[in-house]
N, C-alpha and C positions, 0 to 999 in steps of 0.2 A: 307548127315546127316540132318535130319529134325530139324527145329528150332521151338520151342514153346515160347510163352511169355504171360505175364499178367501184367497189370498196374493198379494202384489205387492211390487215393488221400485222404488226411485227412486235413480238414481246420484248425485244431488246435484251438487256442484261438484268431483267427483273424476274422474280420468281413467279409472279402472277400478272395477269392483264387487268388493268384498272380502267381501260377505255371501254365505252359502250357505243354501239351504233344502232340506228333504227331508221326505217323508212316506211312510207305509207302512201297509197293512192287516195287522194282526197276527192277527186271526181275525174271525169274523162280526160281532162287536160291539165290537172293540177296535182302536184306531188310534194310530199314533205320528206325532208332529210334531217336527221338529228345526230349529233356527235357530242359525247361528254367524256371528259378526262377526269377521273375520280382521284381524290386525295384523302388520306386518313389512315395510312398504315394497313396492316393485315386486316382483310375483310372490309374495312370501312370504305376504302376507295371504290371497290367494285360495287358495294351496296349503294353508295351515293350515285354513281354514274348510271347504274342500271335503273334505280328508282326514278331518276329524273327523265331518262329516255322513255321509260314505260309510261310515265305520267304525261309527257307530251303526246305520245301516240294515243293514249286513252282519251285525252281532252278532245282531240280532233275526231276520234271515232264516235264520240258521244254528242257532238254538237254540229249544227248546221251553220258553218262559218263562211259560206259562199261569199266571195267578193272582198270582205273586209279583212284581209289577211294580216295586215299590220297589227290591228287591234287583237285579232285572234292569237297571234304569237305572244303578245304581252299577257293576255289572260292565261295562255298555256304555261308561261313561265311562272306566273303566280300559283297556278295549280300544282306545278312541279315542286316549287318551293314549299308549299303547304304539305304535299305528300311526303317530302323529306322530313319536315318537322314532325309529322305524325309517326313516321318510322322511328325517329329519335325518341319520341315519347314512349314507345314500347320497347326500345332497345337503348337505354341511356348509356350503356357501355361503349356505344359508338359515337358518343359526343365528340364533336370536333371534326367529324368527317364532312366532306363537301365535294363539289365538282364544278368544273367549268362546263359550259354548254354552248353549242351553236345549233340553231334551228333555222332551216331555209325552206321556204315555200317557193316552188317554181311553177309559174303559170305559162304553159306552152302556148296557149292561144294568144295571150297578150305579149309574149316575149319579154316577160319581166320576172324578177325574183324579189322576195321580201325576206329579211333575216332579223334575228335577235340573237345577241350573244352576251355572255358573262365570262370573265376570266381572260386567260392569255391564249386560248386555242385560236389559231388563225383561220380566217376565211379569205381566200385569195380569188382574184379574177385573172384570167389569162385571155387577153384579147390582142389580136394583131401581133402575136409573137412577144408580147410584153406581160410580165407578171406584176401585179400590184395587190397589196393587202387592202381589203375592203373594210374590215371591222376594226374597232378600237382594241388596243392591247392593254388590258388591265394588269400590268406588271410594274413592279417598282422600277424597272429599267427605264420606263417612260419618264418618271420623275427625275431620275438621275440625268437623263438627256436634257431636261428643262434646266436643271441646276447647272449643268455643264455649259449650255448655251448662254446662261445668264452670268457665267464667269464665277459662280460660287464654288465650283469644284473643278478639278482638272480632268482631262480625258483619262488619265491613268487611274485617278481615284474612282471614276465611274466604272471603268473596265474591271477594276479589282474589288469593287464593293461586294462583300460576301452575300448580301441579300438581293443582288441585282435581278435574280430570277424569281423572286417572291411575287406571288399574285396579290393584287390589291382588291380583288372582288371575286366572290365565288358564291354558288348556290349552297347554302348551309342550313336551310330550314329556319332562317331568321331574316331580318331586313337585309336586302342586297345592296351593298354600297354603290355599285356602279353597274349600269347596263348600257348596251349599245344596240340600236336598231336602225334599219334603213331599207332602201329598195333601189333597184337599178334595172337597166335594160340588159337583156340577154339575147344577143343577135346570133345569126347563123355562124357556126364555127367557133363560138365563144365557149370557154370552160369556167366552171366554178370548182374550187378545191377547198373542202372542209378538212381540217387536220388537227390532231393533237400536237402539242409543242415538240414532241419527239422528232417530228419531221424537220425541225429547225437545226438539227445536226447538219443539214444541207443549207447552203446559203440561199436566202430568199431575196437578196439584193438584186437590183437591176443587173442583168447579165450574169447572175449567179447560177448555182447548180440546178435549182428547181426550175427556173425559167428555161435553161438549156435542155433539161430532160423533157419538159412539155413541148418544146419547140421541135423535138425530134419526130413528133407525129406518131400516128398509129391509133389503135383502138383505145377506149378507156381502160380496158383490161391490161393492155400492154403498158400503158402509161403508169398505172398503179403498180404493176410489177417492177417497172424500172425505178420508181421512187423508193419503194421498200427495199429493193436490192441495193440501191445506192446508200441508204441509211445503214443497212447491215454491213456493207463493205467498209464503212468508216471504222467499225470495230471499236467504238468508244467503250472504255471499261465501265462507265456508268450510264450506258445508253438507256433512255427512258422508253416506255411503251410508245409505239408509233401507230397511229390509225389515220387512214385517208379515205375520203369519199370524193370521187371525181365525177362531175356532172358535165355532160357534153351536149351542147345545143346542135340540132340538126343543121345540115347545110342548106343553102338557098334553094336548091332544087327539091327540097322536101325530104331528102335522103340523109340519114345519118352517115358518119364516116365509115361505119361498118355495121353489120347486124348487131342488135343489142346483145351485150355480153352478160347482163343480169336483168331479170324482169322483176319489176316491183310487184309485191303481192297485192291482191284485192283487199278492200277493207275487211277487217275481222273484228271479233269481239275484243273487249279490253284485256282479255287474258293474254299472258305472255306466250308468244310462239317463236320458233326459230326463224320463221319467215319475216316477222316484223321487228325482231330484235336480235342482234348478234353481239352480245357482250363478250368480252374476252373470258377465257376460262382460267386464267392464272393471274395472280396479283403480285405486286412488288412493294415491299415496305419502304418507308422513308428512313434515312440514316439519322442517328441522334444529332450528328453535326448539323445536318440540314435544318433540323428543328430549332437548334440554338441560334443559327446564323441570322434568322429573320424573325424570331419570336417577338422582338420589340415592335416591329412593324405591325404585326397582327394584333398586338394589344390595343391598337386604335380601333380595331373592328369588333372587339369583344367587350362585354356581352351586348347583344342587341335583342329586342323582344322577338318572340316567336310569332310568325305570321298568323293572321286569322284566315279562315276559309275564304277562298276567292269568290267574288260575286261576278257573274258573267257580264253585267252591265256597268261594273265599276272600273274606272280608269285607274291604272296603277299610280302610286305616288312617285314623284320624281326622286331620283337617287340623291342622297345627301352628298355634298362636296366633301372630299377628304381634306383634313387640315394640312397646311404647308409646314414642313419642318425646316428649320435652318440646317445648313449643311453640317454644322458642328454636331447637331443632334443625330444626324443620319449616318455619320461616318465614324465608327469606332476606331480607336488606335489600332495599328497593325498587331500589337501584342494581344488584342482582344479577339482577333479573328479566329474562328474555329474551323479546323478541317482544311481541305484543299480547295482551290478555286474551282467552282463548278464549270463544267463544259456546256456549250450550247446543246440542247436536247437532253441535258441531265436533270434529274429530279432533286439534286442535292439541296437546293434552296428554294425550289419553285413552289413547294407545298408545305410551308412551315407551320401551319396553324394547328396541326393535329399531333396527338401523342399516341404511342402504341407500345 
């Protein structure tokens, strides 16, 4: 079953692009796709996302991981986290930078995909006209939902909480609080969508805008163009960087929906190339208000020890559970809220752990 893909980026209302993208042919029927959304103010966000994407590609380029893709993705994440720790050791002025990451291995022969993710960048599946999120959302909003369902806070409090877009896990060169991994079937006509959270300017609910745009059909290239154009047309004053990678499974007769619009590069050396890494060229800093809004949340995650060099045969340790805060500790009085309410797709409070 042939696989086609296309990827694209929109800088939004940021001065620089902090998302990075990468892809690699692993063998004749298996391909790797990586997306990272950096955070850390000027320079830090781009450095973090690029370092992690490059480390994922280098790991797979330098190892024979045929077959055991789930374990290989875990080891690649360890290697990427260690690479970021090493970078911070030589550039301590970037302390606090980090990134989300999604890495997906697609096995065309088996009709399956395997993924690993950290942070709030979404991985969606689009099957039979329906969009569904596949990976876990490591965002404070998920905790707010749980407290709302338990009756501890109201829907209004959850919707207006200034830190609702804060991430609760990221790759920062230290212990990673939360990771998510899994696998699934990829049948003829199915799609996978990797994205940075800027795409959530569009509704990802059932029957929402993303689902409707993908249901309109067309090539992967046309679909990506539609998604990015729809985000741009929203014209949000604080629109975040938006990056998407759309993967299309071939049809039942063995033909893709259209001729491939992008061709994956052959395996290359670990050196960076424009073919295997397409980071953005411009970055956007965080606002001071965003830093203050969720700083308390990120105090839970700091400091943690720097990781040791990954060992190929060593299984990663399980992620520690985050503590449960009472609603009173999580909801500051309205008089303590700083700045304006962040919009979906905005970076105002989604990346609070850095300073610049």
